[in-house]
C-alpha positions, 0 to 999 in steps of 0.5 A: 136597301129599301131607302137610300141612307146618308151616313153623314146624318148624325143619328146614322153616324153615331150608330155606325161608330158609337154603338156597342155592336160596332166598336170594332168599326170605331177601332178600325176608323180610329186606326185609319185616321191615327196610324198613318199620321201618329203611328198609333195602333189602338186595340180596344175602346170603351164607349163613354157615350154610346148610341141611344136611339131614344135620345134622338127620338125624344130630343133634337138637341141630343149629343151627337159626338162620339166619346171613347177611351182606349186601352191606355187611357187616351180619350177620343172625340169624334164628330161629324159636322154637315154645316160649316159656320164662322165660329166652327174653328173655335168650337173645335178648339173649345170642345177639345179643351173642355174634354181635356180639362174635365179629366181633372177632379178634386185631389188629382194632379196634372200628371193624371191628364191623358191625351185627348184626340179630336176627330172632326169630319166636315161635309163642307170646307173649313179651309177654303184656300188649302187643297189637302183634305186631312189636317192634323193640329198639335201644340208645336213650335214650328221655329224650333221644331219641338212639340210641347207634349202629345196630349193635344191632337185634333184631326179635321177631315174635309169630305168636299175636298176628298176626290179619288177614283182609287183607294190607297188606304183605309182612311180613304176608304172610310172617307169614300164611304161617308161621301158616297155611301148613300149611293152604294149598293150593299149587294154589289159593292165595288172591289175597293169597298168590299171589305169586312168593315165596309160590309158591316158599315153598310149593314148599319145603313141597311138597318136604317133603310129597312126598319120603319122606326129607324128610318123614321128617326133618320128622316126626322134627323135629316129634316132637322138638319135641313131646317138647321141648314136653311136657318144657317143659310138665312143667317149667313145671308143676313150676315152677308147683308149686314156685312155689305151694309157695314161696308157701304156705311164704312165706304160712305163714312170714308167718302164723307171723311174724304169730302170733309178733308177735301173741303178742309184742304180747299178752305186752307188753300183758299185761306192760303190764297187769300193770305198770298193775295193780301201779301201780294197786295201789300208787296204791290203797295210797297212797290208802288210806294218805293216807285213813288219814292224813287220817282221823287228821288229822281225828280229831286236828283234832276232838280239837283242836277239842273241846279248843279248845271246852273251853278256850273254855268254861273261858275263858268260865266264868273270864270269867264268874267274873271278871265276877262277882268284879268285880261283887262288888268294885264292890258292895263299893266302892259300899258302902264309898263309901256308908259313907264318904259317910255318915261324911262327913255325920256328920262335917259334922253334928258339925262343924256341931254344934260350931260352933253350940255 
């Protein structure tokens, strides 16, 4: 080939799988994606928006996805996405639902709805923490292991995760073509890529390489994609900067809130300490008053004790005096008794004397 052509560039991708002359390639690609997972074989397709070179030349925003209907009415939407952005998962869901709902026209009932299969080839990773490169989403209840219906089917293929030196099936062959097709030599294809379908796919790349108009279209789309990627990277950088600023603001707010809480806590603790100090002072004052009262009571008790001791001393003196007085009286009585006895003896003697006379 004259120039290297990247098959993931949208105009090349649509020419590969979305042109009338390559419908066999589209059928082969759809079977490669669908059959191993859903056991579905597609025989033929009708292109609903076939590749038109003029659209790409005249309009940078031309529709680049591929839509087709198979022989039993199922609708397929295939799109390649070189740049993965934050809302891509929502766009994937919305695109599927938009195609599904657009089937209903006035007078149709829900039974006329046909299954819609969306296939997205991503050049960058959407699911960062998952190693698998092929994801299949359906309306499924994992708890009870039942499907609502088979109408929803979304396949996501991540090229960045696809790494293999050995091709085991047709899907891996296609993914290898999209990932390394730019470096393949159409005259010396490796054995694992030397199939009828891969040779036809390489012929499409060759047409873009050798036809001046087609190559100009390819370069134009490639430059547009580069511009979009640059814009996307700048936007992402701005988003990260805003996110970082928001984190800093949030962090500063948290720090401010923390400081205010600590200040409030400190004020409460200060207030509490002041109250405790005031309480302690009151208790000290109360204790001093009680001490003073106790001292007064002690002083009073000592005075009362002193008074009691004096009264006791006085009583003892009076008792002693009474004893002394009593002793004196007893002495007097003894003396009187002695004198009386003496008188009685004198009287007896007188009586005896009288008798003798």
